[in-house]
C-alpha positions in Angstrom: 6.3 -32.5 -27.5 7.1 -36.1 -26.2 4.7 -37.9 -24.0 4.3 -41.3 -22.3 1.8 -43.0 -20.0 1.2 -46.2 -18.0 -1.0 -47.5 -15.4 -0.7 -50.4 -12.9 -3.1 -52.2 -10.5 -0.7 -51.8 -7.6 0.2 -54.3 -4.8 -3.1 -54.7 -3.2 -5.9 -54.5 -5.8 -6.7 -57.3 -8.0 -8.3 -55.1 -10.7 -7.3 -51.8 -12.2 -10.0 -49.0 -12.1 -7.8 -46.3 -13.6 -7.3 -45.2 -17.2 -5.4 -42.7 -19.1 -5.2 -40.8 -22.4 -1.8 -40.0 -23.9 -2.1 -39.0 -27.6 -2.2 -36.3 -30.3 -5.5 -34.8 -30.8 -6.8 -32.9 -34.2 -3.2 -32.7 -35.4 0.5 -32.8 -34.2 0.3 -29.3 -32.6 -2.2 -30.6 -30.0 -1.6 -33.2 -27.3 -4.2 -34.6 -25.0 -3.0 -36.1 -21.6 -5.6 -37.4 -19.1 -5.1 -39.3 -15.8 -8.4 -40.8 -14.7 -9.0 -42.8 -11.3 -12.3 -44.7 -11.3 -14.3 -44.8 -7.9 -17.0 -47.1 -6.6 -14.8 -50.5 -6.3 -16.7 -53.5 -7.8 -19.8 -51.4 -8.7 -18.3 -50.1 -11.8 -15.3 -47.8 -11.1 -13.4 -49.2 -14.2 -16.6 -48.5 -16.2 -16.8 -45.0 -15.3 -13.1 -44.5 -16.1 -13.6 -46.1 -19.4 -16.7 -43.9 -20.2 -14.9 -40.8 -19.3 -11.8 -41.8 -21.5 -14.0 -42.6 -24.6 -16.3 -39.6 -24.2 -13.3 -37.1 -23.9 -11.6 -38.4 -26.9 -14.8 -38.6 -29.1 -16.1 -35.3 -28.1 -12.7 -33.6 -29.0 -12.5 -35.3 -32.2 -16.1 -34.3 -33.1 -15.7 -30.6 -32.1 -12.8 -28.4 -32.9 -14.1 -25.0 -33.5 -13.8 -22.7 -30.5 -11.3 -22.2 -27.6 -9.4 -25.1 -26.6 -10.1 -24.7 -22.9 -13.8 -24.3 -23.4 -13.7 -27.5 -25.6 -11.9 -29.4 -23.0 -14.3 -28.4 -20.3 -17.3 -29.3 -22.4 -15.7 -32.8 -23.0 -15.3 -33.3 -19.3 -18.9 -32.1 -18.6 -20.1 -34.6 -21.4 -18.1 -37.4 -19.8 -19.8 -36.7 -16.4 -23.4 -36.8 -18.0 -22.7 -39.9 -19.9 -21.5 -41.6 -16.5 -24.8 -40.4 -14.9 -26.9 -41.7 -18.0 -25.2 -45.1 -17.6 -25.9 -45.2 -13.8 -29.8 -44.7 -14.6 -29.6 -47.7 -17.0 -27.6 -50.0 -14.9 -28.7 -50.2 -11.3 -25.6 -52.3 -10.3 -23.4 -49.2 -11.2 -25.5 -46.6 -9.4 -22.6 -45.6 -7.1 -19.8 -45.6 -9.7 -17.9 -42.5 -10.6 -14.4 -41.1 -11.4 -12.0 -38.3 -10.9 -9.6 -36.9 -13.6 -7.0 -34.3 -14.4 -7.0 -33.5 -18.2 -4.5 -31.4 -20.0 -4.8 -30.2 -23.7 -1.6 -28.8 -25.0 -1.7 -26.3 -27.6 1.7 -26.1 -29.0 1.0 -23.3 -31.6 -0.3 -21.0 -28.9 2.4 -22.3 -26.4 0.0 -23.2 -23.6 -1.5 -26.0 -21.5 -5.3 -26.0 -20.9 -6.3 -27.8 -17.8 -9.7 -29.2 -16.5 -9.5 -30.9 -13.1 -12.1 -32.7 -10.9 -11.3 -34.7 -7.6 -8.0 -35.6 -6.1 -5.9 -36.7 -9.1 -3.1 -34.3 -9.7 -1.0 -32.2 -12.2 2.6 -31.4 -11.4 5.0 -29.1 -13.2 8.7 -29.9 -13.1 11.1 -27.1 -14.5 14.7 -26.4 -13.8 14.9 -28.6 -10.8 11.7 -27.5 -9.1 8.4 -29.5 -8.9 5.2 -27.4 -8.5 1.7 -28.7 -8.0 -0.6 -27.2 -10.4 -4.1 -28.5 -9.3 -5.9 -28.8 -5.9 -7.2 -32.0 -4.4 -11.1 -31.4 -4.0 -11.2 -33.0 -0.5 -11.3 -31.8 3.0 -7.8 -33.1 3.6 -6.6 -31.6 0.4 -8.0 -28.2 1.4 -6.4 -28.4 4.8 -3.1 -29.3 3.2 -3.1 -26.3 0.8 -4.1 -24.1 3.6 -1.0 -25.1 5.6 -3.1 -26.9 8.2 -1.6 -30.3 7.4 1.8 -31.3 6.3 2.3 -33.4 3.2 3.1 -36.5 5.5 0.1 -35.8 7.8 -2.2 -35.5 4.7 -0.7 -38.6 3.1 -1.7 -40.6 6.3 -4.8 -39.1 7.2 -7.8 -41.5 7.5 -10.1 -39.2 5.4 -7.5 -38.8 2.6 -9.7 -40.4 0.0 -12.9 -38.6 0.7 -13.5 -36.6 -2.2 -16.0 -33.6 -2.5 -16.1 -33.4 -6.3 -16.3 -36.4 -8.7 -17.7 -37.2 -12.2 -20.9 -39.1 -11.9 -22.6 -37.6 -8.9 -25.3 -35.7 -10.9 -25.9 -34.1 -14.2 -23.9 -31.0 -14.7 -23.8 -28.0 -17.1 -20.7 -26.2 -18.3 -21.4 -23.0 -16.4 -22.0 -24.8 -13.0 -19.7 -23.4 -10.3 -17.8 -25.7 -8.0 -17.5 -28.4 -10.5 -14.5 -28.2 -12.9 -11.3 -26.4 -12.0 -9.9 -24.8 -15.1 -6.6 -23.1 -15.7 -4.2 -22.2 -18.4 -0.4 -22.5 -18.1 2.4 -21.2 -20.5 4.9 -23.8 -22.0 8.6 -23.0 -21.6 11.3 -25.3 -23.2 12.2 -28.2 -21.2 9.1 -28.3 -19.1 7.9 -31.6 -18.0 4.2 -32.2 -16.8 3.1 -35.2 -14.6 -0.5 -36.3 -14.7 -1.2 -38.9 -12.0 -3.9 -40.7 -9.8 -3.6 -40.6 -6.1 -2.1 -44.1 -6.1 1.1 -42.2 -6.8 0.9 -39.4 -4.5 -0.5 -41.3 -1.4 2.6 -43.6 -1.6 5.5 -41.2 -2.3 6.2 -37.6 -1.4 6.6 -34.6 -3.9 10.5 -34.6 -3.0 10.6 -38.2 -4.2 8.9 -37.5 -7.3 11.2 -34.6 -8.2 14.2 -36.9 -7.4 13.0 -39.4 -9.8 12.3 -37.0 -12.6 15.8 -35.4 -12.0 17.4 -38.8 -12.5 15.3 -39.7 -15.8 15.6 -36.4 -17.7 16.6 -38.3 -20.9 14.1 -41.0 -20.7 10.4 -40.1 -20.3 9.0 -43.6 -20.5 11.7 -44.7 -18.1 10.6 -42.0 -15.7 6.9 -42.9 -15.9 7.9 -46.6 -15.1 10.2 -45.5 -12.2 7.5 -43.4 -10.7 5.1 -46.3 -10.7 7.7 -48.8 -9.4 8.3 -46.5 -6.6 4.8 -46.2 -5.5 4.5 -50.0 -5.7 7.8 -50.3 -3.7 6.2 -48.2 -0.9 3.2 -50.4 -0.6 1.1 -49.8 -3.9 -2.1 -49.7 -1.9 -4.1 -48.3 -4.9 -4.0 -48.4 -8.7 -1.2 -46.3 -10.0 -1.4 -44.2 -13.1 1.2 -41.6 -14.4 1.2 -39.6 -17.7 4.1 -37.5 -18.6 4.8 -35.0 -21.3 8.0 -32.9 -22.2 7.8 -29.7 -24.1 10.9 -28.9 -26.4 10.8 -25.7 -28.1 14.1 -25.4 -30.1 17.5 -26.9 -30.7 18.9 -25.7 -27.5 16.9 -28.1 -25.4 19.8 -30.5 -25.2 21.9 -27.8 -23.6 19.1 -27.0 -21.2 18.5 -30.6 -20.3 22.3 -31.0 -19.7 22.4 -28.0 -17.3 19.3 -29.5 -15.5 21.2 -32.7 -14.8 23.6 -30.5 -12.7 21.3 -29.9 -9.5 21.4 -26.9 -7.5 22.8 -27.4 -4.1 19.8 -26.7 -1.9 16.8 -25.9 -4.4 16.8 -29.0 -6.4 13.8 -30.6 -5.1 12.0 -27.7 -3.6 8.2 -27.8 -3.7 6.6 -24.4 -4.5 3.2 -24.0 -3.0 0.5 -22.7 -5.5 -0.6 -19.1 -5.5 -4.2 -18.2 -6.1 -6.2 -15.3 -7.6 -9.7 -14.9 -8.5 -11.9 -14.4 -11.6 -10.7 -10.8 -12.3 -7.7 -12.4 -13.9 -7.0 -10.9 -17.3 -7.3 -13.1 -20.4 -4.3 -15.3 -21.1 -3.7 -14.1 -24.6 -3.8 -10.5 -23.7 -1.2 -11.1 -20.9 0.9 -13.0 -23.3 0.8 -10.1 -25.8 1.8 -7.5 -23.2 4.7 -9.5 -21.8 6.1 -11.6 -24.5 9.4 -12.0 -22.7 7.9 -13.3 -19.5 9.5 -16.1 -17.5 8.2 -19.5 -16.7 6.9 -18.5 -13.3 4.8 -15.7 -14.8 2.1 -18.1 -15.4 -0.9 -17.1 -17.5 -4.1 -18.3 -15.8 -7.7 -18.4 -16.9 -10.4 -19.0 -14.2 -13.9 -20.5 -14.4 -16.8 -18.6 -13.0 -16.5 -18.4 -9.2 -13.5 -20.6 -9.3 -10.0 -19.9 -7.8 -7.1 -21.1 -10.0 -3.4 -21.4 -9.5 -0.7 -18.9 -10.8 2.9 -19.5 -10.6 4.6 -17.1 -8.2 7.1 -14.4 -9.2 10.6 -15.7 -7.8 11.6 -12.0 -7.1 8.5 -11.5 -4.9 7.4 -13.2 -1.7 4.9 -16.1 -2.1 1.5 -15.2 -1.0 -0.4 -17.4 1.4 -3.2 -19.4 -0.1 -6.6 -17.5 0.2 -9.0 -20.2 -0.3 -10.3 -20.7 3.2 -9.7 -19.6 7.0 -6.9 -21.1 8.9 -7.5 -22.8 12.2 -5.9 -19.8 13.9 -8.5 -17.6 12.2 -11.3 -19.9 13.4 -9.9 -20.1 16.9 -9.7 -16.1 17.0 -13.3 -15.8 15.8 -14.5 -18.2 18.3 -12.7 -16.5 21.2 -14.2 -13.1 20.0 -17.6 -14.7 19.8 -17.2 -16.0 23.3 -15.9 -12.7 24.6 -19.0 -10.9 23.0 -21.3 -13.6 24.6 -19.7 -13.1 28.0 -19.9 -9.3 28.0 -23.7 -9.4 26.9 -24.2 -11.9 29.8 -22.3 -9.9 32.1 -24.2 -6.7 31.1 -27.5 -8.6 31.6 -26.5 -9.9 35.0 -25.3 -6.3 36.0 -28.7 -4.8 35.0 -30.6 -7.4 36.7 -28.6 -7.2 40.0 -28.8 -3.3 39.7 -32.8 -3.6 39.2 -32.9 -6.1 42.0 -31.0 -3.9 44.5 -33.3 -0.9 43.7 -36.3 -3.0 44.3 -35.0 -4.2 47.6 -34.1 -0.6 48.6 -37.6 0.6 47.7 -39.2 -2.3 49.7 -37.0 -1.5 52.6 -38.0 2.2 52.3 -41.8 1.2 52.3 -41.4 -1.1 55.3 -39.6 1.7 57.2 -42.4 4.1 56.4 -45.0 1.4 57.4 -43.2 1.0 60.8 -43.1 4.7 61.4 -46.8 5.0 60.6 -47.6 2.0 62.9 -45.4 3.9 65.7 -47.4 7.0 65.1 -50.6 5.4 65.2 -49.6 3.6 68.4 -48.5 7.0 69.9 -51.9 8.6 69.0 -53.8 5.7 70.5 -51.7 6.0 73.8 -52.4 9.7 73.9 -56.1 9.1 73.4 -56.1 6.6 76.2 -54.3 8.9 78.5 -56.7 11.8 77.7 -59.6 9.4 78.3 -58.1 8.3 81.7 -57.7 11.9 82.8 -61.2 12.9 81.7 -62.8 9.9 83.7 -60.7 11.1 86.7 -61.9 14.7 86.4 -65.6 13.4 85.9 -65.2 11.4 89.2 -63.7 14.2 91.0 -66.4 16.5 90.0 -69.3 14.2 90.9 -67.8 13.8 94.4 -67.7 17.4 95.1 -71.4 17.9 94.0 -72.4 15.1 96.4 
């Protein structure tokens, strides 16, 4: 494996809060690549990035026994807690933090272990196709992954840099959900990997990144410098950090690289969206043993507890839509359904109320009619009584006159 890395303060900032790691760890069969983006401005972003860099290297050097992905996650967790400790001891740095994307290459096992927090990124370039392997842990990033925003809209969004996961927000434990996004990917001959801060991806598109890689297949260090230069030429509004690695498995690599330099007509710079699957994913070693001849796009993925991680799509199958969250259409339909239910309930209530009101009016009218009839009957009886009384008086008078 060959690797190279560089960082630049950009065209606007006067200090560089980024850091990176690009070296062998333990032995020649293990390579550690990390892109770290410091946060907090003059309140210590570069200190947080430096702590993360030193802690990850020292932790891995001191701990080798165990699964390489678990060790990488432990190193990132320890880096987070060291930053929190420094915050408590240094009041001026109480708002510092960083984000990072870390990769530990295990060449013997033929796999890449990834631990990711924040909005730095990891790309895979293979056979003319650039593929984003990580997810931006931000509202804008979620909306972009869900297809609610285009890449250009996300790049220019005013809340682009509002991040939901960082190193330094609080003490974390290895088993904490919603902190580290972890994954495992297989290595195929000729694969290139790009670890970068958002200073690169906020300035140039994935298509431009792919084109630059395509034009520097035989010069990894030159490719790193060309990517950074392109970001600066487009404005360089933030620090720019790029770490690249190239996996070469056998002597046929030269032939493969030569073929890669002949781009396909339409698909050369296509960006393939990530596909997600849940925690029920099989263990990566078992899947590799069952399918030793799998292609590059049959990615082996390990997931953290409660964490969705990306899997490369089968080129012979249709790419599934991301399942991480609802789209705006789903939210709209749910809102319309809720409004319809509320309208139906209100209409039913009004209908019942009106029915009861009409029944009450009818009952009152019937009672009023009965009262009127009774009153008429009483007046009729009183009239008859009066008539009878008059007749009786007349009869009495007549009788009295005859007697006299």
